[in-house]
C-alpha positions as CSV (number, residue, x, y, z in Angstrom):
1,M,-55.5,-37.4,7.5
2,E,-52.0,-38.5,6.7
3,Y,-49.8,-36.1,4.9
4,N,-46.6,-37.3,3.2
5,P,-44.4,-34.2,3.1
6,F,-42.2,-35.7,0.3
7,D,-45.3,-35.9,-1.9
8,N,-45.7,-32.1,-1.3
9,V,-42.1,-31.5,-2.5
10,L,-42.6,-33.7,-5.6
11,H,-45.8,-31.8,-6.5
12,I,-44.1,-28.4,-6.2
13,V,-41.1,-29.6,-8.2
14,E,-43.3,-31.0,-11.0
15,N,-45.2,-27.7,-11.2
16,A,-42.0,-25.6,-11.4
17,A,-40.4,-27.8,-13.9
18,T,-43.5,-27.7,-16.1
19,L,-43.6,-23.9,-16.0
20,L,-39.9,-23.8,-16.9
21,G,-40.6,-26.0,-20.0
22,Y,-38.4,-28.8,-18.8
23,Q,-38.7,-32.3,-20.1
24,P,-38.9,-35.1,-17.4
25,S,-35.4,-36.2,-18.3
26,D,-34.1,-32.7,-17.3
27,Y,-35.4,-32.9,-13.7
28,I,-36.2,-36.6,-13.0
29,M,-33.2,-36.9,-10.7
30,L,-34.7,-34.2,-8.3
31,K,-37.5,-36.7,-7.5
32,Y,-35.0,-39.2,-6.0
33,P,-32.5,-38.5,-3.2
34,E,-29.0,-39.4,-4.2
35,R,-28.4,-41.3,-1.0
36,E,-30.6,-42.6,1.9
37,L,-29.0,-44.1,4.9
38,K,-30.9,-45.8,7.7
39,V,-29.0,-46.9,10.8
40,A,-29.7,-48.9,14.0
41,L,-28.2,-47.2,17.1
42,P,-27.6,-49.4,20.1
43,V,-27.1,-47.3,23.2
44,K,-26.2,-48.3,26.7
45,M,-28.7,-46.6,29.0
46,D,-28.0,-45.3,32.5
47,D,-29.6,-48.4,34.1
48,G,-27.2,-50.7,32.2
49,S,-29.8,-51.9,29.6
50,I,-29.3,-51.6,25.8
51,K,-31.8,-49.7,23.8
52,V,-31.8,-49.6,20.0
53,F,-32.8,-46.3,18.3
54,E,-33.5,-45.8,14.6
55,G,-31.6,-43.0,12.7
56,F,-31.6,-41.6,9.2
57,R,-29.3,-39.4,7.0
58,V,-30.5,-38.4,3.5
59,Q,-28.5,-36.5,0.8
60,H,-31.0,-35.2,-1.7
61,S,-28.7,-33.4,-4.1
62,T,-25.0,-32.5,-4.2
63,S,-25.1,-31.0,-7.7
64,R,-24.3,-27.5,-6.4
65,G,-22.0,-28.4,-3.5
66,P,-21.8,-30.5,-0.4
67,A,-25.1,-31.6,1.2
68,K,-26.2,-29.3,4.0
69,G,-29.0,-29.8,6.6
70,G,-30.0,-30.3,10.2
71,I,-30.3,-33.3,12.4
72,R,-33.7,-33.7,14.1
73,Y,-34.4,-35.6,17.4
74,H,-38.1,-36.3,17.5
75,Q,-40.3,-39.2,18.3
76,Q,-42.2,-38.8,14.9
77,V,-39.1,-38.7,12.7
78,N,-39.5,-41.0,9.7
79,M,-37.8,-41.5,6.3
80,D,-40.4,-39.6,4.3
81,E,-40.1,-36.6,6.5
82,V,-36.3,-36.6,6.3
83,K,-36.4,-37.0,2.5
84,A,-38.7,-34.0,2.3
85,L,-36.5,-31.9,4.6
86,A,-33.4,-32.8,2.6
87,A,-35.1,-31.8,-0.7
88,W,-36.3,-28.5,0.9
89,M,-32.7,-27.8,1.8
90,T,-31.6,-28.3,-1.8
91,F,-34.0,-25.7,-3.0
92,K,-33.4,-23.4,0.0
93,C,-29.7,-23.3,-0.7
94,A,-30.4,-22.8,-4.4
95,V,-32.9,-19.9,-4.0
96,V,-30.5,-17.9,-1.9
97,N,-27.6,-19.0,-4.2
98,I,-25.2,-20.5,-1.7
99,P,-23.0,-23.4,-2.9
100,F,-24.6,-26.2,-1.0
101,G,-26.9,-29.1,-1.8
102,G,-29.6,-30.6,0.5
103,G,-29.3,-33.1,3.3
104,K,-31.1,-33.9,6.5
105,G,-30.9,-36.4,9.3
106,G,-33.0,-37.6,12.2
107,I,-33.3,-40.0,15.1
108,V,-36.6,-41.4,16.3
109,V,-36.4,-40.3,20.0
110,D,-38.0,-37.9,22.4
111,P,-34.8,-36.3,23.7
112,S,-36.6,-35.0,26.9
113,T,-36.8,-38.7,28.1
114,L,-33.0,-39.2,28.0
115,S,-30.3,-38.1,30.5
116,K,-27.5,-36.0,29.2
117,G,-25.2,-39.0,29.2
118,E,-27.6,-41.1,27.2
119,L,-28.1,-38.2,24.7
120,C,-24.3,-37.9,24.3
121,R,-23.8,-41.6,23.7
122,L,-26.7,-41.7,21.2
123,T,-25.3,-38.7,19.3
124,R,-21.8,-40.2,19.3
125,R,-23.1,-43.5,18.1
126,F,-25.1,-41.8,15.3
127,T,-22.1,-39.8,14.2
128,A,-20.0,-43.0,14.0
129,M,-22.7,-44.7,11.9
130,I,-23.1,-41.8,9.4
131,Y,-19.3,-41.0,9.5
132,P,-18.5,-42.5,6.1
133,I,-20.9,-40.0,4.3
134,I,-20.4,-36.8,6.2
135,G,-17.5,-34.3,6.2
136,P,-16.7,-30.6,5.4
137,D,-16.6,-31.3,1.7
138,K,-19.3,-34.0,1.7
139,D,-22.2,-33.4,4.0
140,I,-22.3,-30.8,6.8
141,P,-25.0,-31.4,9.6
142,A,-26.5,-28.7,11.8
143,P,-29.0,-28.4,14.6
144,D,-32.8,-28.8,14.0
145,V,-35.8,-29.7,16.2
146,G,-34.6,-31.4,19.4
147,T,-30.9,-30.7,18.9
148,N,-28.7,-27.8,19.8
149,T,-25.2,-26.4,19.9
150,E,-24.1,-28.9,22.5
151,V,-25.2,-31.8,20.3
152,M,-23.2,-30.3,17.4
153,G,-20.2,-30.1,19.7
154,W,-20.4,-33.9,20.4
155,I,-20.7,-34.6,16.6
156,M,-17.7,-32.4,15.8
157,D,-15.6,-34.1,18.5
158,T,-16.6,-37.6,17.5
159,Y,-15.8,-37.0,13.8
160,S,-12.5,-35.3,14.8
161,M,-11.5,-38.3,16.9
162,F,-11.9,-40.6,13.8
163,Q,-9.9,-38.1,11.7
164,G,-7.1,-37.8,14.3
165,H,-7.3,-33.9,14.3
166,S,-9.8,-31.2,14.9
167,V,-12.3,-30.7,12.0
168,P,-14.6,-27.8,13.0
169,G,-16.1,-27.5,9.5
170,V,-17.9,-30.9,9.7
171,V,-20.9,-29.3,11.4
172,T,-22.4,-25.8,11.8
173,G,-24.3,-24.4,14.7
174,K,-21.5,-25.3,17.1
175,P,-20.6,-23.5,20.3
176,L,-18.5,-20.4,19.7
177,A,-15.6,-21.9,21.7
178,I,-15.0,-24.6,19.0
179,G,-15.6,-22.6,15.8
180,G,-19.2,-21.6,15.9
181,A,-20.3,-18.4,14.2
182,L,-21.5,-15.2,15.9
183,G,-25.1,-14.5,14.9
184,R,-25.9,-18.1,14.2
185,A,-28.3,-18.6,17.2
186,D,-30.8,-16.0,15.9
187,A,-30.0,-16.4,12.2
188,T,-33.1,-18.3,11.1
189,G,-35.4,-16.0,13.1
190,R,-33.6,-13.0,11.8
191,G,-34.1,-14.2,8.2
192,V,-37.8,-14.6,8.9
193,M,-37.9,-11.0,10.3
194,L,-36.1,-9.6,7.3
195,N,-38.5,-11.2,4.9
196,T,-41.4,-9.9,7.0
197,Q,-40.0,-6.4,6.7
198,F,-39.3,-6.8,2.9
199,I,-42.9,-8.0,2.2
200,L,-44.5,-5.3,4.4
201,K,-42.6,-2.7,2.5
202,K,-43.5,-4.1,-0.9
203,L,-47.2,-4.1,0.1
204,G,-47.0,-0.6,1.6
205,I,-48.1,-1.7,5.1
206,K,-46.8,0.6,7.9
207,K,-45.2,-0.8,11.0
208,E,-47.8,0.9,13.4
209,N,-50.6,-1.0,11.6
210,V,-49.0,-4.4,11.9
211,T,-50.1,-7.2,14.3
212,V,-48.2,-10.5,14.4
213,A,-49.0,-14.0,15.6
214,V,-46.2,-16.6,16.0
215,Q,-46.8,-20.3,16.2
216,G,-43.9,-22.0,18.0
217,M,-41.5,-20.3,20.5
218,G,-38.5,-22.5,19.9
219,N,-35.2,-21.5,18.2
220,V,-36.9,-19.9,15.2
221,G,-40.2,-18.6,16.6
222,G,-38.6,-17.3,19.8
223,A,-35.8,-15.4,17.9
224,Y,-38.3,-14.1,15.4
225,A,-40.7,-12.8,18.1
226,K,-37.7,-11.2,20.0
227,L,-36.3,-9.5,17.0
228,M,-39.7,-8.3,15.7
229,A,-40.6,-6.9,19.1
230,K,-37.2,-5.2,19.3
231,E,-38.0,-3.5,15.9
232,G,-41.2,-2.2,17.3
233,Y,-43.8,-4.6,15.9
234,K,-46.8,-5.6,18.0
235,I,-46.8,-9.4,18.7
236,V,-50.3,-10.2,19.8
237,A,-50.2,-14.0,20.0
238,V,-47.5,-16.8,20.6
239,S,-47.7,-20.5,21.2
240,D,-45.7,-23.5,22.3
241,V,-46.6,-27.2,22.7
242,S,-48.8,-26.4,25.7
243,G,-51.0,-23.9,23.8
244,A,-51.2,-20.3,22.8
245,I,-51.7,-16.9,24.5
246,Y,-53.3,-13.8,23.0
247,C,-53.4,-10.2,23.9
248,P,-54.7,-7.6,21.4
249,Q,-52.7,-4.8,23.1
250,G,-49.4,-6.8,22.5
251,L,-47.4,-9.2,24.6
252,N,-44.3,-8.7,26.6
253,I,-42.0,-10.9,24.5
254,P,-38.7,-10.5,26.6
255,E,-40.7,-11.6,29.7
256,I,-42.3,-14.5,27.8
257,L,-38.9,-15.7,26.4
258,E,-37.5,-15.7,29.9
259,H,-40.4,-17.7,31.2
260,V,-40.3,-20.4,28.4
261,K,-36.6,-21.1,29.2
262,T,-37.7,-23.2,32.1
263,G,-41.5,-23.5,31.7
264,F,-44.4,-23.6,29.3
265,L,-46.8,-20.9,28.1
266,S,-49.6,-22.7,29.9
267,D,-47.9,-21.6,33.2
268,Y,-47.5,-18.0,32.0
269,N,-49.8,-15.3,33.4
270,A,-50.1,-11.6,32.7
271,P,-52.9,-9.0,32.7
272,G,-55.1,-9.1,29.6
273,I,-54.1,-12.4,28.1
274,T,-56.5,-15.0,26.7
275,R,-55.6,-18.6,26.3
276,L,-56.1,-20.3,22.9
277,S,-55.3,-23.6,21.3
278,N,-52.5,-23.7,18.7
279,E,-55.3,-24.2,16.1
280,E,-57.1,-21.0,17.2
281,L,-53.8,-19.0,16.9
282,L,-53.6,-19.9,13.3
283,T,-57.0,-18.4,12.5
284,L,-56.5,-15.0,14.3
285,D,-57.3,-11.8,12.4
286,V,-53.7,-10.5,12.2
287,T,-51.5,-8.8,9.6
288,V,-48.7,-11.4,9.8
289,L,-48.9,-15.1,10.8
290,A,-45.5,-16.8,11.3
291,P,-45.9,-20.6,11.6
292,A,-42.6,-21.6,13.2
293,A,-43.4,-25.1,14.5
294,L,-43.7,-28.3,12.4
295,E,-44.9,-29.4,9.0
296,N,-48.5,-29.4,7.7
297,Q,-49.9,-27.0,10.3
298,I,-51.9,-25.1,7.7
299,N,-53.9,-27.6,5.6
300,E,-57.2,-28.0,3.8
301,T,-59.1,-28.3,7.1
302,N,-58.2,-24.8,8.3
303,A,-56.9,-22.9,5.3
304,D,-60.2,-21.3,4.6
305,Q,-60.4,-19.9,8.1
306,I,-57.0,-18.1,7.9
307,K,-57.5,-14.4,8.4
308,A,-53.9,-13.2,8.3
309,K,-53.0,-11.0,5.3
310,I,-49.5,-12.4,5.1
311,I,-47.9,-15.7,6.1
312,V,-44.2,-15.8,6.6
313,E,-43.1,-19.5,7.0
314,G,-40.6,-19.9,9.8
315,A,-41.0,-23.7,9.8
316,N,-40.2,-26.1,6.9
317,G,-43.3,-27.2,5.0
318,P,-46.0,-25.7,7.4
319,T,-48.5,-25.3,4.5
320,T,-49.8,-28.3,2.5
321,V,-50.3,-28.1,-1.3
322,A,-54.1,-28.1,-0.9
323,A,-53.9,-25.3,1.6
324,D,-51.6,-23.3,-0.6
325,N,-54.2,-23.3,-3.4
326,I,-56.9,-22.1,-1.0
327,L,-54.7,-19.3,0.4
328,N,-53.9,-18.2,-3.2
329,Q,-57.6,-18.0,-4.0
330,K,-58.2,-16.0,-0.9
331,G,-55.4,-13.5,-1.8
332,V,-53.2,-14.4,1.2
333,V,-49.6,-13.5,0.5
334,V,-47.3,-16.4,1.5
335,V,-43.5,-15.9,1.8
336,P,-42.4,-19.5,1.4
337,D,-40.2,-21.5,3.7
338,I,-37.3,-22.0,1.3
339,L,-36.9,-18.2,1.2
340,A,-38.3,-17.1,4.5
341,N,-36.3,-19.4,6.9
342,A,-33.1,-19.6,4.8
343,G,-31.3,-17.3,7.3
344,G,-30.1,-20.3,9.3
345,V,-28.4,-22.0,6.3
346,I,-26.9,-18.7,5.1
347,V,-25.2,-18.1,8.4
348,S,-24.3,-21.8,8.6
349,Y,-22.5,-21.2,5.2
350,F,-20.7,-18.2,6.8
351,E,-19.7,-20.5,9.7
352,W,-18.4,-23.2,7.3
353,V,-16.4,-20.6,5.3
354,Q,-14.8,-19.2,8.5
355,N,-13.9,-22.8,9.6
356,I,-12.4,-24.0,6.3
357,Q,-10.5,-20.7,5.7
358,S,-9.5,-20.1,9.4
359,V,-11.0,-16.6,9.4
360,S,-13.3,-14.8,11.9
361,W,-16.1,-12.3,11.3
362,N,-17.8,-10.2,14.0
363,E,-21.6,-10.3,14.5
364,E,-22.2,-7.0,12.7
365,E,-20.4,-8.4,9.6
366,V,-22.4,-11.6,9.8
367,N,-25.8,-9.8,10.1
368,E,-24.9,-7.4,7.3
369,K,-23.9,-10.2,5.0
370,L,-27.0,-12.1,5.9
371,K,-29.2,-9.1,5.1
372,N,-27.5,-8.5,1.7
373,I,-28.0,-12.1,0.6
374,M,-31.5,-12.3,1.9
375,H,-32.5,-9.0,0.2
376,K,-31.2,-10.1,-3.2
377,A,-33.0,-13.5,-2.9
378,F,-36.2,-11.8,-1.9
379,C,-36.0,-9.3,-4.7
380,D,-35.3,-12.1,-7.2
381,V,-38.4,-14.0,-6.0
382,W,-40.6,-11.0,-5.8
383,N,-39.7,-9.7,-9.3
384,L,-40.2,-13.1,-10.9
385,S,-43.5,-13.5,-9.1
386,Q,-44.7,-10.1,-10.5
387,E,-43.4,-10.9,-14.0
388,K,-45.0,-14.4,-14.2
389,Q,-48.1,-13.5,-12.1
390,E,-47.3,-16.5,-9.9
391,S,-47.2,-16.9,-6.2
392,L,-44.0,-16.2,-4.3
393,R,-43.7,-20.0,-3.6
394,T,-43.9,-20.8,-7.3
395,A,-41.4,-18.1,-8.2
396,A,-39.0,-19.3,-5.5
397,Y,-39.2,-22.8,-6.9
398,L,-38.8,-21.6,-10.4
399,I,-35.5,-20.0,-9.4
400,A,-34.3,-22.9,-7.3
401,V,-35.3,-25.7,-9.6
402,K,-33.6,-23.9,-12.6
403,R,-30.4,-23.4,-10.7
404,V,-30.2,-27.1,-9.6
405,V,-31.2,-28.4,-13.1
406,E,-28.6,-26.2,-14.8
407,A,-25.9,-27.4,-12.4
408,K,-26.8,-31.0,-13.1
409,K,-26.9,-30.4,-16.9
410,I,-23.5,-28.8,-16.8
411,R,-22.1,-31.7,-14.8
412,G,-23.9,-34.4,-16.9
413,V,-24.9,-37.9,-15.8
414,F,-22.1,-40.2,-14.6
415,P,-20.9,-42.5,-16.2
């Protein structure tokens, strides 16, 4: 079955706007991205041939500040996905109350099939093509699936060459040597961990009784598993593209992370592990399930088989609208993506602030500021959820949609 992630976003926005008592004219602009750019990217390959790639950059809303959002290199990137991700960024920034709007970009490519030189040329060409609409006060890209700090370095350098001087604030998630922020690498995973701790405390579940399954061992899932294990939680299952492993006594996360730097979980062996599919991992009987892979992993075909008591969404849009309804009826508590994984954009905001103000914070300061913002946002969402007797996702969207609509109302419609 085909899922259009942007339709998911529209459904949730409609629901929140109706609950807030808004008229369609109050929120209609949220259903349309402000700007959608599609570009063709000719790249000279190592063998001398020319290959043309397709790229996108979408700015969903800049009502509350510059657009902010990652750039994804993946063979299944398409405009609907990028539009949905840009909209999620609008609401993510709003729910944690940082002064950004939502943007997102992507290139249709499997980066593992390109050499480093080809990847660099593709990135620089993409930067040149989206150059007119990005900048520290316009739209600030960041890493996402298939991109990393090195790619951000290339974007920052390309943009700076056009400007004629160094502009570190044009991207976040850069290498530390050119203005990156301490704590940024683990920030998204740390935010997911903090939200897990907050929800467990609210529900009165003790650490020693908690078991955790993590789908995806990339930037987010890997950092989350590492930090949760360090805090003393038992991680019983993890997965990557090659499949999942399960051990009810708990997995050795540091050893697994070392292994997946160069290999896959399908090659990993340890006493007591059972091999599972990614689908089987999602239905394990655990306290916390953290889907940290791609969209639409929990849908109407598997939602009724979910046994986890709590889902903390590390990925963007891992749960479809239909699945959400099923999970609500089952009493599964879902900490939604726009709250749970906002740690990355919060620390990106810190990086941008440090860049544009030429200041520097140490890692302890960054982590402490992250915890403070995340705790306030979680409490706002939890309290509203209790007051309105709505799910945490609905409460998060009520807060986010209200903040964006209010900003738009204050600014008015131009001309």
